[in-house]
KOLVEX-406830 format. One line per field, with one value per residue (C-alpha): residue number from 1; residue in three letters; x, y, z. Coordinates in steps of 0.2 Angstrom, whole numbers, plus 5000, padded with zeros to 4 digits. Each point is the difference from the previous one (the first is absolute). Layout:
BEGIN
num: [NUM, ...] $
residuo: [ALA, ...] $
X: [X, ...] $
Y: [Y, ...] $
Z: [Z, ...] $
//
This chain:
BEGIN
num: [1, 2, 3, 4, 5, 6, 7, 8, 9, 10, 11, 12, 13, 14, 15, 16, 17, 18, 19, 20, 21, 22, 23, 24, 25, 26, 27, 28, 29, 30, 31, 32, 33, 34, 35, 36, 37, 38, 39, 40, 41, 42, 43, 44, 45, 46, 47, 48, 49, 50, 51, 52, 53, 54, 55, 56, 57, 58, 59, 60, 61, 62, 63, 64, 65, 66, 67, 68, 69, 70, 71, 72, 73, 74, 75, 76, 77, 78, 79, 80, 81, 82, 83, 84, 85, 86, 87, 88, 89, 90, 91, 92, 93, 94, 95, 96, 97, 98, 99, 100, 101, 102, 103, 104, 105, 106, 107, 108, 109, 110, 111, 112, 113, 114, 115, 116, 117, 118, 119, 120, 121, 122, 123, 124, 125, 126, 127, 128, 129, 130, 131, 132, 133, 134, 135, 136, 137, 138, 139, 140, 141, 142, 143, 144, 145, 146, 147, 148, 149, 150, 151, 152, 153, 154, 155, 156, 157, 158, 159, 160, 161, 162, 163, 164, 165, 166, 167, 168, 169, 170, 171, 172, 173, 174, 175, 176, 177, 178, 179, 180, 181, 182, 183, 184, 185, 186, 187, 188, 189, 190, 191, 192, 193, 194, 195, 196, 197, 198, 199, 200, 201, 202, 203, 204, 205, 206, 207, 208, 209, 210, 211, 212, 213, 214, 215, 216, 217, 218, 219, 220, 221, 222, 223, 224, 225, 226, 227, 228, 229, 230, 231, 232, 233, 234, 235, 236, 237, 238, 239, 240, 241, 242, 243, 244, 245, 246, 247, 248, 249, 250, 251, 252, 253, 254, 255, 256, 257, 258, 259, 260, 261, 262, 263, 264, 265, 266, 267, 268, 269, 270, 271, 272, 273, 274, 275, 276, 277, 278, 279, 280, 281, 282, 283, 284, 285, 286, 287, 288, 289, 290, 291, 292, 293, 294, 295, 296, 297, 298, 299, 300, 301, 302, 303, 304, 305, 306, 307, 308, 309, 310, 311, 312, 313, 314, 315, 316, 317, 318, 319, 320, 321, 322, 323, 324, 325, 326, 327, 328, 329, 330, 331, 332, 333, 334, 335, 336, 337, 338, 339, 340, 341, 342, 343, 344, 345, 346, 347, 348, 349, 350, 351, 352, 353, 354, 355, 356, 357, 358, 359, 360, 361, 362, 363, 364, 365, 366, 367, 368, 369, 370, 371, 372, 373, 374, 375, 376, 377, 378, 379, 380, 381, 382, 383, 384, 385, 386, 387, 388, 389, 390, 391, 392, 393, 394, 395, 396, 397, 398, 399, 400, 401, 402, 403, 404, 405, 406, 407, 408, 409, 410, 411, 412, 413, 414, 415, 416, 417, 418, 419, 420, 421, 422, 423, 424, 425, 426, 427, 428, 429, 430, 431, 432, 433, 434, 435, 436, 437, 438, 439, 440, 441, 442, 443, 444, 445] $
residuo: [MET, SER, PHE, SER, GLN, LYS, SER, ASP, SER, ASN, ASN, GLU, LEU, ASN, GLU, SER, VAL, THR, ASN, GLU, ARG, ILE, PHE, GLY, ILE, PHE, ASP, SER, LYS, LEU, HIS, THR, THR, LYS, VAL, LEU, LEU, LEU, GLY, SER, GLY, GLU, LEU, GLY, LYS, GLU, ILE, ALA, ILE, GLU, LEU, ILE, ARG, LEU, GLY, ILE, ARG, VAL, CYS, ALA, ALA, ASP, SER, TYR, ALA, ASN, ALA, PRO, ALA, MET, GLN, VAL, ALA, GLN, GLU, ASN, ARG, VAL, LEU, ASP, MET, SER, ASP, SER, GLN, GLU, LEU, GLN, ASP, LEU, ILE, ASN, ASP, ILE, ASN, PRO, ASP, ILE, ILE, ILE, PRO, GLU, ILE, GLU, ALA, ILE, SER, THR, GLN, ILE, LEU, LYS, ASN, VAL, VAL, LYS, SER, LYS, LYS, ILE, GLN, VAL, VAL, PRO, SER, SER, ASP, ILE, THR, ALA, ILE, ALA, MET, ASP, ARG, GLU, ALA, LEU, ARG, LYS, ILE, SER, HIS, GLU, LYS, LEU, GLY, LEU, PRO, THR, THR, PRO, TYR, ARG, PHE, ALA, SER, ASN, TYR, GLU, GLU, LEU, GLU, LYS, GLY, ALA, LYS, ILE, VAL, GLY, TYR, PRO, CYS, VAL, VAL, LYS, PRO, ILE, MET, SER, SER, SER, GLY, HIS, GLY, GLN, SER, ILE, VAL, LYS, ASN, PRO, GLU, ASN, LEU, GLN, ASN, ALA, TRP, ILE, GLU, ALA, GLN, ASN, GLY, ARG, ARG, SER, LYS, HIS, LYS, ASN, GLN, ASN, THR, GLN, ASN, ALA, ASP, ILE, SER, ARG, VAL, ILE, VAL, GLU, ALA, LEU, ALA, PRO, LEU, ASP, TYR, GLU, LEU, THR, VAL, LEU, THR, VAL, SER, SER, SER, ALA, GLY, ILE, THR, THR, CYS, GLU, PRO, ILE, ALA, GLN, PHE, GLN, LYS, ASN, GLY, ASP, TYR, ARG, GLN, SER, TRP, GLN, PRO, ALA, ASN, ILE, PRO, GLU, ASN, VAL, ARG, ILE, ASN, ALA, GLN, ASN, ILE, ALA, LYS, ARG, ALA, VAL, GLU, GLY, LEU, SER, GLN, ILE, ALA, ARG, GLU, ASN, GLY, GLU, THR, GLY, TRP, GLY, VAL, TYR, GLY, VAL, GLU, LEU, PHE, VAL, LEU, LYS, ASN, GLY, ASP, LEU, LEU, PHE, ASN, GLU, LEU, SER, PRO, ARG, PRO, HIS, ASP, THR, GLY, MET, VAL, THR, MET, ILE, SER, GLN, TYR, TYR, SER, GLU, PHE, ALA, LEU, HIS, VAL, LEU, ALA, ILE, LEU, GLY, VAL, PRO, ILE, THR, GLN, LYS, HIS, THR, ALA, LEU, CYS, LEU, LYS, ASN, ASN, GLU, VAL, ALA, LEU, SER, HIS, ALA, LEU, VAL, VAL, GLU, GLY, ASN, GLY, LYS, ILE, GLY, PHE, THR, ASN, ILE, ALA, LYS, ALA, LEU, ASN, THR, GLU, ASP, CYS, ALA, ARG, CYS, ASP, ILE, ARG, ILE, PHE, GLY, LYS, PRO, GLU, VAL, HIS, GLY, SER, ARG, ARG, MET, GLY, VAL, ILE, LEU, THR, VAL, ALA, ASP, ASN, VAL, SER, ASP, ALA, LYS, SER, CYS, ALA, THR, ARG, ILE, VAL, SER, ASP, LEU, SER, THR, VAL, GLU, LEU, PRO, SER] $
X: [4906, 5019, 5013, 5003, 4985, 4994, 4984, 4985, 4993, 5014, 5013, 4986, 5007, 4992, 5004, 4992, 5014, 5015, 4998, 5001, 5018, 5011, 5015, 5017, 5005, 5013, 5001, 4994, 4991, 4987, 4988, 5006, 4998, 5013, 5005, 5009, 5012, 5003, 5014, 5015, 5008, 5000, 4982, 4995, 5013, 4990, 4982, 5008, 5004, 4984, 4992, 5012, 4995, 4981, 5006, 4997, 5010, 5011, 5009, 5008, 5004, 5011, 5012, 5014, 5008, 5002, 4988, 4996, 4981, 5009, 5012, 4983, 4988, 4997, 5004, 5005, 4999, 5010, 4991, 4998, 4982, 4997, 5000, 4981, 5004, 5014, 4988, 4986, 5012, 5004, 4983, 4994, 5015, 4998, 4980, 4998, 4985, 5006, 5011, 5010, 5007, 5016, 5007, 4990, 5013, 4985, 4988, 4986, 4989, 5004, 4995, 4982, 4999, 5005, 4987, 4985, 5006, 5008, 4993, 5016, 5000, 5011, 5005, 4992, 4994, 5003, 4993, 5005, 5020, 4997, 4990, 5018, 5014, 4993, 5001, 4990, 4985, 5001, 5001, 4982, 4994, 5005, 4999, 4986, 4990, 5002, 5002, 5019, 5007, 5017, 5010, 4996, 5005, 5000, 5004, 5011, 5005, 5015, 5007, 4991, 4984, 5012, 5004, 4984, 4995, 5015, 4991, 4987, 5006, 5013, 5020, 5004, 4998, 5000, 5002, 5000, 4996, 4983, 5006, 5015, 5003, 5015, 5002, 5005, 5000, 4994, 5004, 4997, 4999, 5003, 4999, 4994, 5018, 5001, 4985, 5009, 5012, 4986, 4990, 5016, 5003, 4982, 5003, 5015, 4994, 4982, 4998, 4996, 4991, 4987, 4989, 4996, 4983, 5000, 5016, 4995, 5023, 5003, 5017, 4992, 4993, 4987, 5005, 4991, 5005, 4994, 5003, 5012, 4991, 5008, 5003, 5002, 5005, 4992, 4990, 4995, 4984, 5000, 4980, 4995, 4983, 4993, 4986, 4995, 5001, 5013, 5014, 5016, 5014, 5009, 5007, 5020, 5012, 5015, 5016, 5003, 5019, 4999, 4979, 5007, 4995, 5012, 4992, 4983, 4992, 4984, 4989, 5005, 5000, 4983, 4987, 4984, 4989, 5013, 5001, 4983, 4998, 5015, 4990, 4987, 5003, 5010, 4985, 4991, 5013, 5001, 4981, 4998, 5012, 4992, 4985, 5004, 5008, 4985, 4989, 5011, 4997, 5017, 5003, 5012, 5009, 5016, 5011, 5002, 5015, 4989, 5015, 4994, 5006, 4999, 5002, 5006, 4982, 4995, 4991, 5001, 5003, 4997, 5016, 5002, 4994, 5010, 4987, 5012, 5010, 5010, 5021, 4997, 4987, 5014, 5000, 4987, 5010, 5001, 4990, 4984, 4992, 4999, 5011, 4994, 5004, 4992, 4982, 5005, 5000, 4984, 4991, 5001, 4995, 4984, 5002, 4991, 5011, 4998, 5008, 5006, 5012, 5006, 5004, 5018, 5010, 5011, 5000, 4995, 5005, 5015, 5001, 5008, 5010, 5005, 5018, 5005, 5016, 5006, 5019, 5012, 5010, 5002, 4997, 4993, 4999, 4998, 5002, 5009, 5001, 4979, 5004, 5006, 4986, 4986, 5005, 4984, 5010, 4990, 4986, 4984, 5002, 5008, 5004, 5006, 4992, 5015, 4989, 5013, 5003, 5010, 5011, 5004, 5005, 5001, 4988, 4986, 4988, 5009, 4988, 4990, 5004, 4985, 5000, 4991, 5003, 4991, 5002, 5003, 5018, 5003, 4995, 5007, 5018, 4998, 4999, 5015, 5009, 4997, 5004, 5018, 5002, 4997, 5013, 4998, 5012, 5001, 4997, 5009, 4988] $
Y: [4899, 4993, 5011, 4983, 5002, 5011, 5013, 4990, 5015, 5001, 5009, 5015, 5006, 5009, 5007, 4984, 4990, 5010, 4999, 4982, 5001, 4991, 5010, 4997, 4984, 4997, 4982, 4993, 4986, 5012, 5007, 5018, 5010, 4998, 5014, 4995, 5015, 4999, 5012, 5003, 5016, 5016, 5001, 4983, 5002, 5015, 4989, 4983, 5012, 5008, 4982, 4991, 5014, 4995, 4982, 4992, 4988, 5006, 4992, 5010, 4995, 5006, 4996, 5000, 4994, 5013, 5012, 5014, 4993, 4982, 5007, 5004, 4989, 4982, 4991, 5002, 4991, 5007, 4996, 5007, 5007, 5004, 4981, 4995, 4982, 5007, 5012, 4988, 4990, 5010, 5006, 4979, 5000, 5016, 5000, 5018, 5007, 5019, 5000, 5019, 5003, 5012, 4999, 4998, 4987, 4987, 4986, 5010, 4989, 4986, 5016, 4999, 4981, 5000, 5012, 4987, 4984, 5004, 5017, 5008, 5017, 5008, 5018, 5012, 4988, 4987, 5009, 5019, 4990, 4995, 5018, 5011, 4990, 5001, 5022, 4996, 4993, 5011, 5014, 4994, 4999, 5017, 5009, 4993, 4993, 5012, 5013, 5009, 5010, 4994, 5005, 4994, 4982, 4985, 4984, 4990, 4980, 5005, 5013, 5004, 5004, 5008, 5014, 5002, 5004, 5012, 5010, 5000, 5006, 5011, 5002, 5000, 4985, 4985, 4980, 4991, 4979, 4994, 4991, 5009, 5009, 5012, 5011, 4981, 5001, 5018, 5013, 5018, 5000, 5020, 4998, 4985, 4994, 4994, 4989, 4984, 5001, 5004, 4984, 4987, 5009, 4996, 4981, 4999, 5008, 4992, 4991, 4983, 4994, 5009, 4989, 5010, 4999, 5003, 4989, 4988, 5002, 4999, 5006, 5016, 5014, 5012, 5017, 5017, 5015, 5017, 5020, 5004, 5013, 5018, 4994, 5010, 4987, 4984, 4994, 4985, 4998, 4985, 4995, 4987, 4989, 4994, 4991, 5020, 5003, 5011, 5013, 5009, 5004, 5018, 5003, 4994, 5006, 4995, 5000, 4985, 4998, 4988, 4994, 4995, 5009, 5009, 5012, 5004, 5013, 5000, 5012, 5005, 5019, 5004, 5009, 4996, 4997, 4989, 4989, 4999, 4995, 4987, 4992, 4998, 4993, 4989, 4995, 4997, 4987, 4990, 5000, 4993, 4988, 4995, 4998, 4987, 4991, 5000, 4995, 4984, 4995, 5009, 5015, 5011, 5006, 5005, 5014, 5009, 5010, 5011, 5009, 5017, 5014, 5017, 5012, 5016, 5007, 4993, 4985, 4982, 4984, 4984, 4989, 4984, 4989, 4989, 4987, 4999, 5015, 5009, 5004, 5020, 4994, 4995, 5019, 4994, 4988, 5018, 5012, 4992, 4991, 4986, 4994, 4994, 4985, 5000, 5007, 4986, 4987, 5006, 5003, 4981, 4993, 5010, 5016, 5014, 5013, 5018, 5016, 4999, 4985, 5011, 5014, 5009, 5000, 5018, 5013, 5018, 5001, 4986, 4990, 4982, 4992, 4982, 5000, 4984, 4995, 4992, 4991, 4994, 4985, 4983, 4987, 5003, 5017, 5004, 5019, 5008, 5015, 5000, 5009, 5015, 4998, 5002, 5016, 5010, 5017, 5008, 4993, 4995, 4982, 4985, 4983, 4987, 4985, 4986, 4988, 4985, 4995, 4986, 5010, 5014, 4997, 5017, 5013, 4994, 5008, 4995, 5010, 5014, 5016, 5009, 5019, 5012, 5019, 5017, 4998, 4991, 5006, 4998, 4985, 4994, 5008, 4990, 4983, 5006, 5002, 4980, 4995, 5006, 4994, 4985, 4986, 4987, 4983, 4987, 4983, 4983, 4989] $
Z: [5089, 5003, 4987, 4989, 4996, 4985, 4999, 4992, 4991, 4983, 5012, 5002, 5015, 5014, 5017, 5009, 4988, 5002, 5021, 5000, 4994, 5013, 5006, 5010, 4997, 4986, 5001, 4982, 5008, 5007, 4992, 5002, 4987, 4985, 4987, 4984, 4993, 4982, 4999, 5015, 4995, 5012, 4998, 5003, 5017, 5007, 4995, 5009, 5016, 5003, 4996, 5012, 5015, 5001, 5000, 4981, 4995, 4983, 4985, 4990, 4982, 4987, 4988, 5008, 5017, 5017, 4990, 5013, 5006, 5002, 5014, 5011, 4995, 5008, 4985, 4981, 4983, 4984, 4983, 4984, 5005, 4984, 4995, 5002, 5006, 5012, 5005, 5004, 5008, 5010, 5007, 5002, 5012, 5010, 5000, 5005, 5008, 4989, 4985, 5000, 4981, 5005, 4981, 4982, 4991, 5007, 4994, 5000, 4994, 5015, 5010, 4992, 5002, 5018, 5005, 4990, 5008, 5016, 5006, 5004, 5000, 4989, 5001, 4996, 4990, 4986, 4985, 5004, 5002, 4982, 4994, 5008, 4993, 4982, 4994, 4987, 5011, 5013, 4987, 4993, 5018, 5008, 4984, 4987, 5015, 5014, 4991, 5008, 4992, 4993, 4983, 4984, 4994, 4989, 5002, 4986, 4998, 4987, 4993, 4986, 5012, 5012, 4987, 4996, 5018, 5003, 4986, 5008, 5017, 4992, 5006, 5012, 5005, 5013, 4995, 5016, 4997, 5009, 5013, 5008, 5016, 5009, 4982, 4991, 4978, 5002, 4988, 4996, 4981, 4993, 4983, 4987, 4996, 5020, 4999, 4995, 5013, 5013, 4994, 5002, 5017, 5005, 4995, 5010, 5015, 5000, 5018, 4991, 4982, 4999, 4986, 4983, 4997, 4980, 4996, 5014, 5003, 5017, 4997, 4995, 5014, 4999, 5004, 5006, 4991, 5009, 4997, 5010, 5013, 5004, 5017, 5015, 5012, 5008, 5015, 5006, 5011, 5012, 5001, 5011, 4994, 5019, 5007, 5002, 4983, 4990, 5008, 4998, 5006, 4996, 4983, 5000, 4986, 4994, 4990, 4987, 4993, 4983, 5007, 5015, 5018, 5007, 5013, 5003, 5015, 5006, 5002, 4984, 4997, 4988, 4999, 5008, 4985, 4994, 5018, 4998, 4980, 5004, 5013, 4991, 4986, 5012, 5009, 4981, 4994, 5014, 5004, 4982, 5002, 5017, 4991, 4989, 5013, 5011, 4982, 5002, 5017, 5007, 5011, 4990, 5019, 5002, 4996, 4980, 4994, 4989, 4987, 4995, 4987, 5005, 4984, 4998, 5001, 5014, 4992, 5005, 4991, 5007, 4997, 5006, 5018, 5011, 5010, 5012, 5011, 4988, 5001, 5004, 5014, 5011, 5007, 5007, 5013, 5007, 4995, 5006, 5014, 4989, 4988, 4984, 5003, 5017, 4991, 4988, 5015, 5006, 4986, 4995, 5016, 4999, 5011, 4995, 4995, 5000, 5000, 5016, 4997, 4984, 5010, 5000, 5016, 4997, 5009, 4995, 4982, 5000, 4986, 4998, 4987, 4993, 4990, 4992, 5007, 4983, 5000, 4987, 5002, 4995, 5014, 5017, 5007, 5021, 5009, 5012, 5008, 5006, 5014, 4992, 4987, 5011, 5008, 5001, 5004, 4981, 5000, 5012, 4997, 4989, 4998, 4987, 4995, 4995, 4987, 5004, 4979, 5000, 4982, 4989, 4984, 4993, 5010, 5010, 5012, 5017, 5013, 5002, 5011, 5008, 5005, 5011, 4998, 4998, 4983, 4983, 4996, 5021, 5000, 4982, 5005, 5018, 4987, 4992, 5015, 5007, 4984, 5000, 5017, 4997, 4993, 4991, 5001, 4989, 5010, 4996, 4990] $
//
């Protein structure tokens, strides 16, 4: 079967089908494997690099030009991926074999349509892509269907329902839009007097208009209000669904600022029972979603970033899930034999992923750390003093990945620093030293 042809088995991929894919020829006119990457940020760039290493042709799409993944892909497009017609036109033009969403602001109904009509493989599946971007759908599946532990919660379509929900879950509580990411629209509410501001913040910070099911008002977003957990720390468990089943990486600890990732390290220094429990919850979550994919003729294959709360008493709660490589997982570029990006691509292509693939490449008790390189400025930014910064006298290994984002306006994550040291403290110190050694320069427009 040439790779321009799709499987006739309702996208039910198996080893024989995936083995027939053609790799290694980038000419768009030939029947090589072609991937459409929806979202071209730093995570998408690493995914594109892994695909290209295997001889796969990549088209990188995003809402702005010269996005990081566009700098390595064979072709690129600029469009509003939440616009159904624009996305449909793009898919018709590219005619990909695989679609890999890297962001959440996508018209998911179009993805469902193309799976049925064109037999295109959507990663991890069209249903999972839609579920993961909707906190209400994800919470109902994870807690009400799969029985995963979560904070007490209620959903609200208007301010009156929010007031009732907040009384039920209690104060302090957290209010979030059903549709948002990276902490946008979220508020911690300590008392009823602050609830109105939280409602306004949720409406302003939502990702897109989420139709109010009760009033039919598309200008009002449903929200979730949940109890504020007595949190000790947060974990990410990278979980891989592949043709071999479900497997997990070592849990990753993290530090956030204003809801955004700033540092992550692996392995997390946690009790063994917490590690086992975290991996079990992650497996249950991903297996539950993968089962939904299989029931609809899709695979569910790929990497998932499962976010967990660890409470002060040692209990764990499921928080959220990302059906793609995770910001905190960038540490795997220096901590594991196969990074989260390599694992994502291999799983997508039908490779059976086992614990051999997710093993750490660290010696003895070493710890690997990723540190977001956040830059403030206005315009085009470059870096100098790389040679000085990458001196390894104070750590076992270190590296820098510059994302290549075209501009900064205010504050923006422009790269990531990777370090390996004997302990977390030393790894953090090395990363801090690298940041201080680097210099930023404003470039002419």
